[in-house]
C-alpha positions in Angstrom: 0.5 61.5 -7.0 -1.8 62.3 -9.9 0.0 61.9 -13.3 -0.7 62.1 -17.0 0.9 60.0 -19.6 3.9 62.3 -20.1 4.7 62.5 -16.4 4.3 58.7 -16.1 6.9 58.3 -18.9 9.3 60.8 -17.1 8.9 58.9 -13.8 9.6 55.5 -15.4 12.7 56.9 -17.2 13.9 58.5 -13.9 13.8 55.1 -12.2 15.5 53.3 -15.1 12.3 51.6 -16.3 11.9 51.3 -20.0 8.5 53.1 -20.7 6.8 50.5 -23.0 3.3 51.1 -24.1 2.0 48.5 -21.6 4.0 49.9 -18.7 2.8 53.5 -19.4 -0.8 52.2 -19.6 -0.4 50.4 -16.2 1.3 53.5 -14.7 -1.5 55.7 -16.0 -4.1 53.5 -14.2 -2.1 53.4 -10.9 -1.3 57.1 -10.8 -4.6 58.5 -12.0 -5.4 59.3 -8.4 -4.3 58.2 -4.9 -5.7 54.6 -4.6 -5.2 51.0 -3.6 -5.7 48.5 -6.4 -5.3 44.8 -6.6 -3.6 43.3 -9.7 -6.9 42.1 -10.9 -8.4 45.6 -10.7 -5.4 47.0 -12.5 -5.8 44.4 -15.2 -9.5 45.2 -15.7 -8.9 49.0 -15.8 -5.9 48.6 -18.2 -7.8 46.4 -20.6 -10.8 48.8 -20.5 -8.5 51.7 -21.4 -6.8 49.5 -24.1 -10.2 48.7 -25.7 -11.1 52.5 -25.7 -7.8 53.4 -27.3 -7.7 50.5 -29.7 -4.6 49.0 -28.0 -4.2 45.3 -27.7 -5.1 43.6 -24.4 -2.5 43.4 -21.7 -1.9 40.0 -20.2 -2.2 39.1 -16.5 1.5 38.2 -16.4 2.5 41.6 -17.8 0.4 43.4 -15.1 1.8 41.3 -12.3 5.4 41.6 -13.6 5.0 45.4 -14.1 3.5 46.0 -10.6 6.3 43.9 -9.1 8.9 46.0 -11.0 7.2 49.3 -9.9 7.2 48.2 -6.3 10.9 47.1 -6.6 11.8 50.5 -7.9 9.8 52.3 -5.1 7.2 54.1 -7.2 4.4 52.1 -5.6 4.0 50.2 -2.4 2.8 46.7 -1.9 0.3 46.3 1.0 -0.2 42.7 1.9 -3.4 42.4 3.9 -3.4 38.6 4.0 -1.4 35.9 2.1 -3.8 35.8 -0.8 -4.6 39.6 -1.1 -2.1 42.2 -2.1 -2.9 45.8 -3.0 -0.7 48.2 -4.9 -0.7 51.7 -3.3 0.1 54.8 -5.3 1.0 56.6 -2.0 4.6 55.7 -1.1 4.8 58.1 1.9 4.8 56.3 5.3 1.2 55.7 6.4 -1.1 53.0 7.8 -4.4 51.3 6.6 -7.8 50.2 7.5 -8.8 46.9 5.7 -12.5 46.1 5.7 -12.7 42.4 5.6 -16.4 42.5 4.6 -15.9 44.7 1.5 -12.2 44.2 0.7 -11.7 47.9 0.7 -8.3 49.4 1.9 -8.2 53.0 3.1 -5.4 55.2 4.4 -4.8 56.2 8.0 -2.7 59.2 8.6 0.6 58.3 10.4 -0.1 60.8 13.1 -3.3 58.9 14.0 -1.4 56.0 15.4 1.1 56.2 18.3 3.6 53.4 19.0 5.3 53.8 22.3 8.1 51.4 21.6 9.3 48.7 19.2 10.9 45.4 20.2 14.6 45.0 20.2 15.8 44.5 16.7 17.6 41.3 15.7 21.4 41.6 15.6 22.7 43.1 12.4 19.5 44.8 11.4 18.2 48.3 11.3 14.7 49.8 11.5 13.2 50.3 8.0 9.7 51.3 8.8 6.4 50.3 10.5 3.1 49.7 8.7 0.0 49.1 10.7 -3.1 47.4 9.1 -6.2 47.7 11.2 -8.7 45.0 10.1 -12.4 46.1 10.5 -15.8 44.6 9.7 -19.4 45.6 10.1 -20.6 45.7 13.7 -23.6 43.5 14.5 
């Protein structure tokens, strides 16, 4: 999903999110191209854009809170590759990932590339909500 500032504002409004200047700036970074960014990468890009446009800096807390809100509203996905590393994915369609543990890079895997023959029996009172596979890779020796 590639979006300009106007379409970012429309998306935020459609999801009941007040399009503040900071949220629109964060959304513009996230939706500039299909990508996986950590909160730190979003913070760096947002503040680079802010400097270029003479806007004030965006705080780390604002970035984390906004990314959490965007994920809660379903306009981005959280991909947790380990307990200390979360990526925010602009692609919310069902898909899987390769995570390179050497480089820290996350890349998409098409859903049709992975076949699951069966899932375990679900706990009582629950329903299937999706499956996401993360394949961890590293450089071969």
